[in-house]
N, C-alpha and C positions, 0 to 999 in steps of 0.2 A: 946225760940226764934229759936234755932236750929231745934227743932221739927217742928215749923211752916214752916220754909224755906224748910225743907225736904219734908213736905207734898205738898207744892207748886210745888217743882221740880218734884215730882212723878206725880202730876196732869198734869203738862205740858208734861211729858214723855208719859203718857197714851194718851193724846190728840193727840200728834204728831204721835204715832204709830197706831192709829185707821185707819182702811181701809177706803179709800175714797168711797163716795156713788156710787153705780153701776148704770150706765145708760144702758138701753136696748132699742135698736132702730131697726126699720125695715121700710119697705114701704108697702103701701096698695097693695095687690095682691090677687091671689087665695089662697095664703098661710096664709095671715093675713088681716083681714078686719073688719069693724064695721057692726054689724047687731043688730037692736033693741037697739042701744046705747051701746052695749057691744062689746069688742074686741074678735073676734073669728078667726077660721081657723086652719088648721092642723099644721102649723108652730108655731102659737101662742100656741096651746096645747102642742107642743113639748117643746117650751121655758118655759112654765109654769111648766112642769114636771122637766125640767132641773134645774130651779131655786129652786123649792121646794126641790129636792133631795140634792142640794148643800147648802140648808139652807139660801138662799138669797131672799130678798124681790122681789115681782113681780112689775115691774115698766116699762112696755113696752110702748114706744111712737112711733106712726107712723109719718114718715116724708116723703117728696119727697126723692127719692133715693139719689140724689146728695147731699142733706143736711145731710142725715144719714151717707153717706160715708165720707164726709168732717169732720163730727164730730168725727167719729171713727179714722180718720187720725190725728186729731189735739189734742184730749184730751185722757188722760188715763182713765182706768176703764169704758170703753164703750164696751158692748157686742152687736155685729151686726149680723144680719141674714136676709135672706139667702145670704151668701157671697160666690161667686165663687172663688175657689182657683186657681190662675194663677201664672205663673212664675214671672210676674211683681209684684204681690202682696205678694209673699212668705215671704219676709223679713219685710213686713210692719205691720204684724199682728201676734198675738199669736193664733194658730189654736186649737180649742177645739174639734171639731168632725164633721164628715160628716153625714147629716141626710136626704138628698134627692138628686134626679137627676132632672135636668131641661132639657126638650127637646124643641128646638126652631124651629119654622116654619116662613116662610115669608108670610105675608098676604097682600091682596089687597082688595079694595071694589068690591062688586058684579058687579057694573056697569062698572068696568074697565076690561072688558073681552079682551081688546087689550093687556093686560099684560100676557104673557105666558112665563114661564121659564122652561128650562130643567136642568140648572146648575146655580150655584151662579154667575159665570162670566156674565151671561145674564142680571143680575140685574144692571150692571154698568151704563147702559143708563138711569136708573130711579133715582129719588130722594128718598132716604131712610130716614125715621125718626128713631132716636136712642135716648137713654137716657144717659145723661152725667155720666161718670164713671161706666157705665154698662159694663159688660164683652163683650157684643155684639158690642158695639161701638169700644172698643179696638181691637177686632178681625177684624172688617171691615176696620178700619184704617190700621191695619197691613197688610191687603190684598190689600191695595192701593185704596180703595174706597174713593172718594173725594166728591161725591154728597150726603153729609150727613147733615141733619137738626137736631140739638141737642136740646133736651128738658131736663128740670130738673126733670121731673117725668114721669112715664109710662102713667098716665092719660092724661097729656098734649100731649104726643106723640100720643096717640090714638085719641085725639081730632083733631090733625092736619091731621090725615088720613081721618077722617070723613069730615073735611072741605076742603079736596082736596089740602092741602098744601104740602103733600108728596104723593108719589105713592105707597110705600111699607113700612111696619114696621116688624121687627123681634119680635116675641112674643111667649111665651109658650102657648100651646093649651088651658090649663085651664084658663090662664089669658085672652085670646081672648074671651072665653065664658063669663067670669065675667065682663070685661069692657064694652062689647057691648050688651050681651043678657039682662042684667039688665035694659037697657034702650029701647031695641028694641024687646024684647020677644025672643022666641026660634029661629026665623028666623033672626038672627043678620046679618048685612050687610057685613060680611067678608068672603073671600074665601082664603083658604090656597093654595099657588101656588108652594111652594117648602119646603121640609123638610130639615133642615140643620143639618145633623148628625154630621158634624164637630163642631157644637156648642152645642152638648150634654155635659152638664157640671155638676160637683158635687157641691152641695150647702152645706155650712158649717156654724156652729156657730164659731165666731172668736172674740177675744178680742183685743182692741187697744194696741199698744206698750206703755210701761211704766206703765201698769196696776199692781195693787197689786198682788204680786206673790202668796199669799195665796188664793186670789179669783180665779186666773187662775187655780191653782192646784185643788181647790174645784170643779170648773166647769168641768175640765177634768175627775176627778174621778167620778163625778155624771154622766157625759155623758157615760163613759165606763160601769158603772153599769146599766144604762137604756138601752144601746145598747145590753148588754148581756141578758137583760130581754125581748128583742124584741119590746121595746116601739117604735122604729123608723122604724120598718119593713114596715109599710104601706106607709111611705114616701120615702122609698128607691127605689121605682120603678119609 
């Protein structure tokens, strides 16, 4: 009888100490996207390499950015990418490693040649589309911009520009080509009007707070090994 109870106790102990299932989340962008029914893209490849090196299962899910971000804030054992490391986010996540830089431009439609900007302050008179919980939204609010229309996803934000619901959107150059050229061909209807060097930002892999310590450590060690081998070099520019 004692042996039976000891076996049950050990079984419960093993169950309680098992690591929680890892969730890996991102948004659809030039870094991660579906093509031919398969999830592809340079950040997806980087995440695959990271998970494989750490001995963790591949389970990447694409969400609208706001949902992915909320999930990473609310639940443990969530790996999110690409996440921009800002002062406000510093204590909210366990940071794994930087794998890319994101350069932002302000875009308008070709037909809106009335919009001409020489500096960011010139954009205050226009309506800007932004994505909720995106670092660009936080920056613009911090600079006192009030004419912001917030979307849950980059796709919805881009759609609002096409529909004339906003005048400008901040977007990475590669994302502009992806969101619009795939539907409009090489001559997509966007014109960059201002490069926002102040919004050049470093993109990271990050884990949610409360995550299993062994998982966080395994990912950090895997990232450091891959970084040393030059795996992320092509994404670093």
